[in-house]
C-alpha positions in Angstrom: -12.0 5.8 -13.7 -10.0 2.7 -13.0 -6.3 3.2 -11.9 -3.8 1.8 -14.3 -1.3 -0.8 -13.2 1.7 -2.1 -15.0 2.8 -5.5 -14.3 6.2 -6.6 -15.7 7.7 -10.0 -14.8 9.3 -12.6 -17.2 7.4 -15.4 -15.3 4.3 -15.8 -17.2 2.5 -17.7 -14.3 3.3 -14.5 -11.9 1.9 -12.2 -14.4 -1.3 -14.2 -14.8 -1.8 -14.3 -11.1 -1.2 -10.9 -10.4 -3.4 -9.6 -13.4 -6.0 -11.7 -12.2 -6.0 -10.4 -8.8 -5.9 -6.9 -9.7 -8.5 -7.1 -12.3 -10.9 -8.5 -9.6 -10.1 -5.4 -7.5 -11.2 -3.2 -10.3 -7.7 -2.0 -11.7 -7.0 -1.6 -15.3 -3.7 -4.0 -15.8 -1.2 -3.6 -18.4 1.6 -6.7 -18.8 4.8 -7.1 -20.2 7.3 -10.0 -20.0 10.6 -8.0 -20.1 12.0 -4.8 -19.1 12.1 -3.0 -22.6 8.6 -3.9 -23.3 7.4 -2.6 -19.8 9.3 0.6 -20.5 7.5 1.2 -23.9 4.4 0.2 -22.6 4.7 2.7 -19.9 5.6 5.6 -22.2 2.5 4.9 -24.4 0.2 4.4 -21.4 1.8 6.1 -18.3 0.7 3.7 -15.3 -0.4 4.7 -11.8 1.8 2.0 -10.4 4.3 -0.1 -12.2 5.0 -3.6 -10.4 8.4 -4.4 -11.7 10.2 -7.8 -11.2 13.8 -6.8 -10.4 15.4 -9.8 -12.6 14.0 -9.6 -16.2 15.5 -10.1 -19.5 16.0 -6.9 -21.7 16.2 -4.4 -18.9 16.1 -5.3 -15.2 13.5 -3.8 -12.9 15.5 -1.5 -11.2 16.6 0.2 -14.6 13.1 0.4 -15.8 12.1 2.1 -12.6 15.0 4.6 -13.2 13.8 5.2 -16.8 10.4 5.7 -15.5 11.1 8.2 -12.9 13.7 10.2 -15.5 10.9 10.4 -18.0 8.5 13.3 -17.7 5.3 11.4 -18.9 6.1 8.6 -16.3 7.7 10.4 -13.5 4.5 10.3 -11.3 4.3 6.7 -11.6 4.6 4.8 -8.3 6.8 1.8 -8.4 6.8 -1.5 -6.6 9.9 -3.8 -7.1 9.3 -7.3 -6.6 12.0 -9.8 -6.1 13.0 -13.3 -4.8 16.4 -11.7 -3.7 17.2 -10.3 -0.3 17.8 -6.7 -1.3 19.1 -4.2 1.3 16.8 -0.9 0.9 19.8 1.5 1.1 18.4 4.8 -0.7 21.4 4.7 -3.1 20.8 1.4 -4.5 17.0 1.2 -4.9 15.9 4.9 -4.8 12.4 5.5 -3.6 10.9 2.6 -4.7 8.7 0.1 -2.6 10.1 -3.4 -2.4 8.1 -6.5 -2.0 10.0 -9.8 -1.5 8.4 -13.1 -3.2 6.6 -15.0 -2.0 4.2 -12.3 -1.0 0.4 -12.5 -0.3 -2.3 -10.9 -2.5 -3.4 -8.9 0.5 0.2 -7.5 0.9 0.5 -6.7 -2.7 -3.0 -4.9 -2.8 -2.4 -2.9 0.4 0.9 -1.7 -0.9 -0.8 -0.6 -4.1 -3.6 1.1 -2.3 -1.1 3.0 0.1 0.8 4.1 -2.8 -2.3 5.5 -4.7 -4.3 6.7 -1.9 -1.8 8.5 0.5 
C-alpha cells in the first residue's frame, strides 16, 4: 500500500510540482491550499507525512503541525515544514518537526520523506 502524503501550500505551482514528483515516486498524494483545509483533510485521511508550508492563509503551517500532533488520529503523522524564511530550529519554536528551506531539490525532499517514513 502506498504511503499517503499531504502537501499544503498556498502556492499552486509548488503544490503541482511536489505532487507530480511524489506521485512519480509511488506515493499517494493529497493537497490543500490553506492551513484549515489541510487540517480537515488530514483528519479525514490521516497522512503518513504532512508537508506544510509555514506561511499559509487560514492557519499557518506550524499551527497545523501542532494541531495534527495533538489529535489522536493524526498524532503519528510525520511533519515536514517548508519555508522561504530562515528559521532557528529551537525545540520550543518548532517542536519536533523536520524543516526544509526553499528553494530545495527534489532529492532533498524525497530523502527527508523516506527518512521519516522508513526509520
